[in-house]
C-alpha positions in Angstrom: 105.5 82.3 100.8 108.5 84.2 102.6 110.4 84.6 99.5 108.1 86.1 97.5 107.4 88.6 100.7 110.8 89.1 100.3 111.0 89.5 96.3 107.9 91.9 96.4 109.6 94.2 98.8 112.8 94.3 97.0 111.6 94.9 93.4 109.3 98.0 95.4 112.3 99.4 96.6 114.4 99.1 93.6 111.4 100.6 91.9 111.7 103.9 93.7 115.7 103.8 93.8 115.3 103.9 89.7 112.8 106.5 89.1 111.5 109.9 90.0 109.1 110.2 92.6 106.2 112.8 92.3 103.5 111.8 94.2 102.6 115.4 96.0 101.3 113.2 99.0 104.7 111.1 99.5 107.7 111.4 101.0 110.7 109.4 102.2 111.4 109.4 105.9 115.0 109.2 107.4 116.6 106.4 109.1 116.7 108.5 112.5 112.7 108.2 112.1 112.2 104.6 110.6 114.1 102.8 113.5 111.5 103.7 115.8 108.8 101.5 113.7 111.0 98.6 115.0 110.5 99.6 118.6 108.7 97.5 121.4 105.9 100.6 121.8 104.7 98.8 118.1 103.5 95.8 120.6 101.5 98.2 123.1 98.3 99.8 123.6 97.6 103.1 125.5 93.9 103.5 125.1 92.9 106.7 127.1 94.7 109.9 127.6 98.0 111.2 129.3 97.7 109.6 132.8 94.5 108.1 132.5 95.1 105.3 130.4 93.2 101.6 130.6 95.8 99.4 130.5 99.1 99.4 132.8 102.6 99.7 131.3 101.9 103.0 130.1 104.1 105.3 131.8 106.8 105.8 129.0 104.3 106.0 126.8 102.8 108.4 128.3 106.4 110.4 128.4 106.6 110.2 125.0 102.9 111.6 123.7 103.3 114.2 126.2 106.6 114.9 124.1 105.0 114.8 121.0 102.3 117.0 122.2 104.7 119.9 123.5 107.1 119.6 120.2 103.8 120.3 118.2 102.8 123.4 120.1 106.5 124.7 119.9 106.7 124.0 116.1 103.1 125.4 115.4 102.6 127.8 118.7 99.3 126.2 118.8 97.2 126.2 122.2 96.2 122.8 121.8 97.4 119.7 120.3 96.0 116.2 119.8 98.7 113.7 118.2 96.6 110.4 118.6 94.9 110.2 115.0 96.4 107.5 112.7 95.6 109.3 109.3 94.7 112.7 108.1 91.0 111.2 107.1 91.1 110.1 110.7 91.9 113.6 111.8 89.2 115.3 109.8 86.7 112.5 110.9 87.4 113.3 114.7 87.0 116.9 114.0 83.7 116.8 112.5 82.3 114.3 115.1 83.7 116.9 117.5 82.5 120.2 115.9 79.0 119.1 114.1 75.9 117.2 114.6 74.5 114.7 111.7 72.1 117.6 109.5 74.7 120.2 109.8 76.2 122.0 106.7 79.7 122.7 106.0 81.3 124.2 103.2 84.3 123.0 101.6 86.3 122.8 98.2 84.6 120.6 95.1 87.2 118.0 94.2 87.6 119.0 90.9 88.7 122.6 92.7 91.5 120.7 94.9 89.0 119.3 97.8 90.4 116.2 99.6 88.0 113.6 99.3 87.2 113.4 103.5 85.8 117.1 103.2 83.1 115.9 100.9 79.7 114.0 101.4 81.1 110.6 99.7 83.7 110.3 102.5 84.5 111.9 106.1 81.8 114.0 106.2 79.2 112.2 104.6 79.7 109.4 107.3 79.2 112.2 109.7 75.9 112.9 107.9 77.0 116.4 107.0 75.3 118.4 104.4 78.3 119.6 102.1 77.7 122.7 100.2 80.9 123.7 97.8 82.8 127.0 98.0 82.2 129.3 94.8 85.6 129.3 93.0 87.6 131.5 91.4 89.1 129.7 88.1 91.4 132.6 87.1 93.4 132.6 90.7 92.6 129.0 91.8 91.2 130.0 95.0 88.0 130.5 97.0 85.8 133.2 95.7 85.2 135.2 98.8 82.8 137.7 97.9 80.5 135.0 96.5 81.1 132.8 99.4 79.9 135.9 102.0 77.0 136.9 99.4 75.7 132.9 99.8 76.5 133.4 103.3 74.2 136.5 103.3 71.2 134.8 101.4 70.9 132.8 105.0 73.4 129.8 104.3 75.0 128.9 107.8 77.4 126.3 107.9 78.3 124.9 110.8 82.3 124.6 109.6 84.1 126.5 106.9 87.0 124.0 105.7 89.8 125.2 104.2 92.9 123.3 102.6 92.8 121.0 100.1 94.6 118.4 98.3 95.3 119.9 94.6 96.9 122.9 97.0 99.1 125.5 94.7 98.1 128.8 96.8 97.7 129.8 100.7 93.5 130.0 101.3 91.6 133.2 102.4 91.6 132.2 105.9 91.8 135.8 107.6 88.5 136.6 105.4 86.8 133.2 105.6 87.6 133.6 109.4 86.1 137.0 109.7 82.4 135.5 107.8 82.8 132.7 110.3 82.7 134.9 113.4 79.7 136.9 112.3 77.5 134.0 112.4 79.4 131.8 115.0 80.9 129.0 112.8 84.3 127.6 113.4 87.1 127.6 110.7 88.8 124.1 109.8 92.4 124.1 107.8 93.4 120.7 106.6 97.1 121.4 106.4 98.2 117.8 105.5 99.9 118.5 102.2 101.3 121.7 103.5 102.6 121.2 107.2 106.5 120.5 106.5 106.0 123.5 104.3 104.5 125.7 107.4 107.0 124.3 109.8 109.5 125.8 107.9 108.0 129.2 107.4 107.2 128.9 103.4 103.4 128.8 104.0 100.8 130.6 105.3 100.1 130.1 109.5 96.6 129.3 109.6 96.8 129.3 113.2 98.3 132.9 113.8 95.7 133.9 110.8 92.7 132.7 113.0 91.4 129.1 112.2 89.9 127.5 115.0 91.1 123.9 114.2 94.0 122.9 112.0 94.5 119.1 111.3 97.4 117.5 108.9 98.8 114.3 108.2 102.4 113.9 109.0 104.2 112.1 106.2 104.0 114.8 102.9 105.7 117.9 103.2 106.6 116.8 107.1 109.8 114.3 107.4 107.1 111.9 109.6 105.3 108.5 109.2 102.1 108.2 108.0 99.9 109.3 111.0 98.2 113.1 111.9 97.9 115.6 114.4 94.9 117.8 115.1 95.8 121.2 116.8 93.0 123.8 118.0 92.2 127.1 120.4 92.3 125.9 123.8 88.3 126.4 124.8 87.7 123.4 121.7 90.5 121.0 123.8 88.2 118.5 125.4 85.8 118.4 122.4 88.8 117.9 120.2 90.0 115.4 122.5 86.8 113.7 122.9 86.5 113.6 118.7 89.5 111.4 118.9 89.2 109.3 122.1 86.8 107.3 122.1 85.4 108.9 118.8 87.9 107.5 116.0 90.9 106.2 117.5 91.4 103.2 120.4 95.3 102.5 120.2 97.3 105.3 118.2 99.9 103.0 117.1 102.8 103.9 119.9 106.0 102.8 117.6 104.9 105.1 114.9 104.2 108.5 117.1 107.9 107.8 118.4 108.5 108.5 114.6 106.7 111.8 114.9 108.6 112.8 117.5 111.9 112.1 115.7 110.5 113.9 112.6 109.5 116.9 114.5 113.6 117.4 116.0 114.5 116.8 112.5 112.0 120.0 111.1 113.0 122.0 114.1 116.8 121.3 112.9 116.2 121.4 108.8 112.9 122.2 108.1 113.8 126.0 107.1 116.2 124.9 104.5 114.1 121.9 103.1 110.8 124.3 103.0 112.8 127.0 101.0 114.2 125.0 98.6 111.3 122.7 97.8 109.1 125.9 97.3 112.5 126.9 94.8 112.1 123.5 93.0 108.5 123.4 92.5 108.4 126.8 91.1 111.3 126.1 88.5 110.2 122.9 87.5 106.7 124.6 86.5 108.3 127.4 84.8 110.4 124.8 82.7 107.3 122.9 81.8 105.8 125.9 81.0 108.6 127.1 78.6 108.3 123.5 76.8 105.2 124.4 76.0 102.9 122.7 78.5 99.9 123.9 80.1 101.1 124.3 83.5 98.3 126.2 85.6 98.5 129.8 86.9 101.4 131.2 85.2 100.2 134.9 85.9 100.5 133.8 90.1 104.0 132.3 89.6 102.5 128.6 88.8 102.6 127.5 92.7 103.8 129.0 96.1 103.6 125.2 97.5 105.4 122.0 96.6 102.6 121.2 93.9 102.4 122.0 90.4 99.1 121.3 88.1 98.8 120.8 84.4 96.4 120.2 81.8 97.5 117.2 79.5 94.3 117.2 77.8 96.1 117.3 74.5 98.4 114.5 75.1 95.4 112.0 76.0 94.4 112.8 79.3 95.8 112.5 83.1 95.1 108.5 83.2 97.2 108.1 80.0 99.9 110.8 80.9 100.7 109.0 84.2 100.9 105.8 83.3 102.9 106.9 79.9 105.1 108.6 82.7 105.8 105.6 84.8 106.6 103.0 81.9 109.5 105.7 81.7 110.0 105.7 85.4 108.3 109.2 86.3 105.9 108.3 89.2 102.9 110.9 89.4 99.2 110.8 89.5 96.2 111.9 87.4 94.2 114.8 88.7 91.1 116.4 88.5 90.7 120.0 87.3 88.4 123.0 87.9 87.0 122.4 84.8 86.3 118.4 84.8 83.3 116.7 85.8 83.8 114.5 89.1 82.8 111.7 87.1 86.1 112.5 84.8 87.8 110.7 87.4 88.9 107.5 85.4 90.8 109.8 82.8 90.9 113.8 84.1 92.4 116.6 82.3 95.3 116.6 84.7 98.5 115.6 86.5 99.4 116.8 89.9 103.4 117.2 90.5 105.1 117.0 94.1 108.7 117.8 94.6 109.0 117.1 98.1 110.5 113.7 97.9 113.1 114.6 95.2 114.0 117.8 97.5 114.6 115.4 100.5 117.5 113.8 98.3 118.9 116.2 97.6 117.9 117.9 94.0 117.7 121.6 93.5 116.8 123.9 90.5 119.3 122.2 87.6 117.4 118.7 88.7 114.1 120.6 87.8 115.1 121.4 84.3 116.5 117.5 83.8 113.2 116.4 85.2 111.3 118.7 82.8 113.3 117.0 80.4 112.7 113.9 80.8 109.1 114.2 81.1 109.2 116.1 77.6 111.0 113.2 76.2 108.4 110.9 77.5 105.4 112.9 76.4 106.4 114.0 72.8 108.0 110.5 71.5 111.2 112.0 71.5 112.9 108.6 72.7 111.4 105.1 73.8 110.3 104.1 77.4 113.1 101.9 77.7 116.1 104.3 76.8 114.2 107.1 79.3 114.2 104.6 81.9 117.7 103.9 81.5 118.8 107.7 81.4 116.7 108.3 84.4 118.1 105.3 86.3 121.8 107.0 85.6 120.6 110.5 87.1 118.5 109.2 90.0 122.0 107.2 91.0 123.3 110.4 92.1 120.4 111.2 94.2 119.3 108.1 96.5 120.8 109.5 99.7 118.1 111.0 102.4 119.2 114.5 102.9 118.1 117.2 105.5 119.1 114.7 108.4 121.4 114.3 111.1 122.9 111.5 109.3 122.8 111.1 105.6 121.9 107.7 104.2 120.7 105.6 101.1 116.9 106.3 100.9 116.2 103.1 99.4 118.0 100.2 100.7 115.8 97.5 102.0 116.6 97.4 106.1 
């Protein structure tokens, strides 16, 4: 059994060491971050709030959490930060508990329009008993239709919360405009920054806090340098509600070892975040343009394809998103199928699109030339220019030059088993 566990772990590391990882919601952490997973913090409980715990022995855990709050407030210039949520969905659920009652209405993007499942009726919003109304969507601009949203509100649709942010997130959302509508009806604006938190920290994406959002939720491991957990930032007048929504609402012990990892990731982001975020967005746009020039239906060429780490491609002509994702995986390119605006949510098994994220390959030191190589590999795989085995061997050779974690204080192998 132990040998099986070790072997499974080694094979998993080998898979990613020899593949091109393009899942838009994943990244690799540095050794500086990872070492805190192994600390004694992982054995302990810190139920409650800083200085008001339900267990003894929390003196240094209090200091750690206070440091995490301080760094979050400094990085994002927010009035209040809660660092206890253990995932982005948990952060969203805590926010819904804090700001709504069952039966209230919220506005959010539908999943085919890029919305995250936790913003919809079949996940966190539904668990809270909320009535979910989807924003009207401008497909040409791949964004919320603000004018039509205003008309819907004027027809006496009064949501308690306007949810912004997305899972397929190519362009900044109209935060200022939605905030203006929300203020007129005494509603709140919640912005889910899970995908773009690292880009925000690096100054390469919109700042929803400065633009007026009341609450910003975010996971800390996509474009950010951290472990899989989350944060909530909000205006000071909502601090008590948000904190109560987190604890005792949806969190008890909040995994202190990964909180220490988050603190280290904040320190890295302060030092390296600007360069990393800038290169990530450059890489995404170059990869999108190269695929477009090769004849692929990359979304939004009229808008420069993307302003984030993500690219969306309609691959209907190649068999659909599920077929393409599996074929690329067989060649050593790992990404995911994705619903696009013209899909029905029932098409989830084989939607029109794929979603590509470049944040992990950027962390490995890849730049514009490597994006062109990745486009070439994708083209080889999808146009049957070579066998999967041959492409895998080429990718293995290519990837051997990019298996070191960059944008950290001490570079090191990315996929070695510790």
